N, C-alpha and C positions, 0 to 999 in steps of 0.2 A: 414437413409441414403436416402431413396426414397423421403422423404418429403423435404430434402434439395435441391435435384435436381429439384423438382417441384417448389419450391420457387425461385430458381435461374433462371429457364426458364421463370417464370412469370415476374420477374423484368427486364429481358432482353427485353421482348416484350414491356414493358412500356417505354423504352428508344428510341424506333423508332419514327421517325417523319413522319406523313402522309402528303405527298406532292401532293396528288390528288387535293385538293382545289386550291393550288397554280398553278398547271398546267391549271386548268379550268379558273382561272383569267387571266393568260397569254394569252390563246387562245381568250378569250373575248376581251381583249385589242388589240390583233393583228387584229381581225375582225373589231373592231371600227376604228383603224387607217387606215386600207385598205379602208373602206367605206367612210371615211371623207377626204381622200387625193384627192387633185385636181391635175390632170395630165396636164402639159403644153404640148401642141402639137406644135412641130416645123415644119417648112416648108420643111426641109430636104436638103436645099442648102444654101451656104454661099454667101451673097450679101454684097457689099460695099455700105452701106446706106449713103445718103447725110447728111451733117451737118446742124443743125438749132439751133439758139440761143433760140428759143421759144419752144423747145421740152418739152413735158409733159409725165409723166408716165401714162400708161393705165392699165386697169385690165388684169389679166393673162388669164381669160377665154374669149378668143376671137378667131375669124377665121383668121388664118394667111395665106396669099397668097403671094408668092414671084415672082418677075420678075427679071430674071438673066440678066447679061450683054449681052448675046447673044440672048436675046428675048424670052426665054422660060418662061412660066407661070407654077409655081409649087405649088401644095398643097399636104402636107403629103408625100413628097419625090417623087411624081408622076407628070409628066408633063400633064397638063390638057388643055392647050391652052385657048384662050380667049372665045371659045364657051363652055368650061366646067365650067367656073366661075359661071354662073347663076344657074346651076343645083346644084352645091355643096353648094353655099350660101343659096339657097332656102331650101334645105334638112336640113342644120344645123340650120336655123332659125325656122324650125318647132319644133325642140327640145327646143330651148330657143329663144324666139322672139326678145329680146333686145340685143342680142350678137353683139358686135362691130366687124367690119371687119377691119383688119390692113393689108395694102399692103406694103410689104417689097421690094421696087424697088431698083435695083442697081443704083448708081448715074450716070452710063453711059447709062442706059436704055432710050428708046425714050419716050417722053411725049405722043406721040400718043398711044403707047401701054399701058401706065399707064391710059390714059383716057378711053380706051376700057375696061380695067379691072374694073375701077371705075364705068363706066356706067353699065356694066353687074351686078355688085354687087348691084347697086341702083335699077335696074330693077327686081332683085330677091327679093327686099323688105327690104334691109338693110337701116337702118336710120342713122347709125353711121359708117362712113367710114373714115379711117385715113391713112396717109402716115408715115411709120416708118423712123425715122431719128436718128442721133447721136448728142450728145451735144459737 
């Protein structure tokens, strides 16, 4: 009788599935996807971009600066003013030198303000500066 119980308990252990390697693989895949994900940074404000028939798609990894209808210059949800553009662009270009700058200007924003932001980005060392439009 004792031998039957021993045999029954051994066969019960053989039916269990070891999930430890599966959990390890899931964590490795999770870390891989987190490391390889590209996060798109938005400006934090909604602007009415002007329309252009010649609009082109640009790469997602770029510096986005917004100019609102009431003349605020915004980066990452914070108002930076025209004086803050050069410092932010210069700091971000140190990380990745060829990163394009995209200015999302509201269609009612003044050309003078756009020109100031464009000049500050150029003085910071940006070689690729674009105006965001819609098609």
